[in-house]
N, C-alpha and C positions, 0 to 999 in steps of 0.2 A: 326710500325704496321706490323704484319706478312702478307706476300704477299697473303697467302691463306685464309685470314680472310673474304674476300668477301665485305669488307667495305673500301671505299676510305679514305685515311688518310687526316687529316686536317693539311695543311702545317704549319700554325702558331702554332698549338699545338705541332707538331713534332719538330719544331724549338725551342720552349720554353723548351721542355723536353731535347733536345740535349744540349742546353746551360746550363741548371741546372746540367746535368750529367757531362759536361765538367768542370764546376767550382768545383763540388764536387770532381772529380778525381784529381784536382790540389792540394787539401789539403791546406797546409799553403803557397802556392805559388799564390798570387793574379795575375790576368791577366789584361792586357791593352785592350782597345777597339779594336785596330788593330789586336792584337793576336786572340781575339775571333772571329772577323769578318773573318779573314783569315782561321782559323781552321774550321769554319763551312760553309765557302763559302757564306757568307751573306754580302750584301752591308753595308758599314760602317754606313750609315744613318739609315738603318733599324735595325742594331744591337744596335745602340745608343737608338733608341726609345723603343726597347724591354727591354733593360737594365733599362731604366728609369721607365718603367711600373713595372718591377719586384722589383725594389728598393722601389717604393711607396707601394708595397704589402708586403714587408718584405722578399721576396724570395732571393734577392740579396742585398749585402751591398757594399758600396764604402768608400774610405778613404776621408780625409778632402780636398784633392785636387780634388776629383772627377775623378781621372784618373786610379785608380786601383779598380778591382772588385773581389768579393769573394762570396761564398755561404752565404745566409742569415739565420736568426734565425728561420724562418718559416719552413725550411727544418728539423730542429731538432724537432720541434713540430709535424710535420707529421710523421717523423721516429719513435718517441716515441709512437704515436698513433697506428702505425702498430704493434709494439711489444705488446702494452697493449691489442690490440684487437685480437691478434693471439692466438687461443685456444691451439695450440701445445706448444708455448713458455710458456704460463701461466701454463699449466699442468706439464711441465718439470721442472720448477724452484725448487720445493721442493726436487726433486731427484738430481739436480745439487748441492744443499746445502748438501744433504746427502753424495754424493761422495766427496765433498770438506772436510767435517768433517772427513770422514773415512780415506782419504788419505793425507790430508794436502797439496795437489798439486793443480795446476791450472786446472780448468774444463771448457770446452767450449761446447756450442750448436751452430751449424751452419747450413746453408741451401745452397743447390746447386743453383747457379744462372748462367746459361750458362756455360762457361768454368771456373767459379770461385766459391768459397764458401764465404758466408757472415756470420760474427759472429752475432748471435742473443742474446747470453747471455754468461757471463763469471763469474766465481768465482775464485778470485785470490788465489795463494798459501799462506799458513800461514807462510812459511819459509822466511828467509831473502833473500836467493838467489831464485829468481822466474822469471817467464816469464812476459812480459808486453803486454797486449792485450787490445782491446777495442771493444765494440759493434759497428757494422757497418763496421769494417775492412773487406777488400776484398783481398783474395789471390788466386792465380791460383790453381785449384783443383788438378792438378798433383803434386803439390809441398808440400803436407803435409798430415798428418794422416786423417783429416776430409774429404778432397777431395778424397783421394784414397779410403777411405771406401765407398764413394758414387759412384765413378767411377766403382768400382768392382761389384756394383749391376746391371751394364749394360753390354750388349754384347760388345765385343771389337770393332765391326764394327759400334757401335752407341754411342761411347764416345763423349761427348761435348768438344772436344779439339780444340784449335786454329789451323788454318792452318800454315804450316811452322814450324820452330824450336820451341821447347817448352822453354819458358823463365826460367832462373835459378834464384833462390832466394839465394842459397848458393852454395859452391863447391860440395855439396852432392846431390843437386836436380837432379832428374832423368829427363834429357832432351832428352834422346834417346828413341824413341817410342818403340822399341823392348824391351829395359830394363824396361820401364814402364809397358808394357803388361805382362812381366814375373812377375813383382812385384804384379800386380793386380791378377794374377793367384794364387799367394801365399796368398793374402788377402782372396780370396774366399775359399781357403782350410782351413785357420786358423779361419776365421770368424771375423777377425778384421785386421786393417792396422797398420803398424809401420812406423814411420818417424824418421830416425836417422840423426838429424841435417840437414834436407832437407829444412825446412822453416826458421829456425833461428839457427845459429851456437851455439853449446853448449846445445841445447834443443832437447830432444826426445819426440815423441808423439805417442799415441795409440788411434786409431779411431774406432768407432762402429756405423754402419749405423742403423737408427731407421726404422724398417720395418712396420710401421703403414700405409705407402703408398707403392705402387708398380709401378715402382721401387722407392726405398727410395729417398727422397730429403733432409731429415734432418739427422744429425749425432751428436754424442757426442764424446768428446775426453778428454784425460788427458795428460797434458804436464809436463815433468819432466827435470830439469837440469841433463845432463849426469854425472856431478860430483857426484851426489848422487844416481845414478841409478844402483844398484847392481842387481844380479839375483833374490834375494829374494824379493826385492822391486818391480821389474818388474812383477814378478808373482802375487804379491798382487794387483798391479794396474790393471792387466788384469782381475783378479777374481772379484774385486769390480766393475769394469766398465761393465763386462758381466752382473752382477746382476742389476746394474743401468739401463742398456739398457732394460732388461726384465721388470723391473718395469715401465719404461716410456711407453714401447709398450703396456703393459697391461692397463695402465691408459688411453691410447689414442685410444682404440678401437672406431671406428666411432659410434656416437650416431644417432638413427633414426631421420631423418629430419634435421640433422645438415648440414649447407652449406659446399660444397666442394670448398675451395678457390683455388684449383689447377685444 
């Protein structure tokens, strides 16, 4: 809970959220009781009781031995509800389909979440050689087209970047802050970001911030294998995605009385 919220955090609730986020971050690597207790600084007995409660509620699952723990199916249900109830995701979907049909490439919609971006929707390429993505995937904002498009919407002194060295996803990821700031200046000048194998080797991306919020928190992108990215195709990708951005922004002008979820 933010320190300036004026509300005292509920310790048990904070602990529960931290546990679920830790299990979610581990992906396909289940955790043992001692690992979870140590990571969160919680007594082993208290962690066991919390895990049993969450297992009974479906938020955590365990193996047949009862010694390994992972995120439960209720997390999927809640995540799906978030996507289904979000008006921005719902309104953008037909335009993602339009971009996918026009380009035959992989199209993403993502949202800035602290120093990361989270994928909200994906349309996979029609081609055999394609990128592999999934909804809910989280990547560092500095490491790809979606994130750089959104970082460029903010002043350099207010970028939500992690302290210390910027983590690398590939050999091409911009981990030097000066190099990243220079790249963001180019994004502001062009109006879109370019990712040359910075997130995934062999894949280029083009990101476009959606400015129905200020500063923008959502962006769309097109990912293309570099093996088929010639100058002509790149120019078409940029032209189509500019048009798609304009259509989404037009469709998402705030309606009177609509809740502001941010």
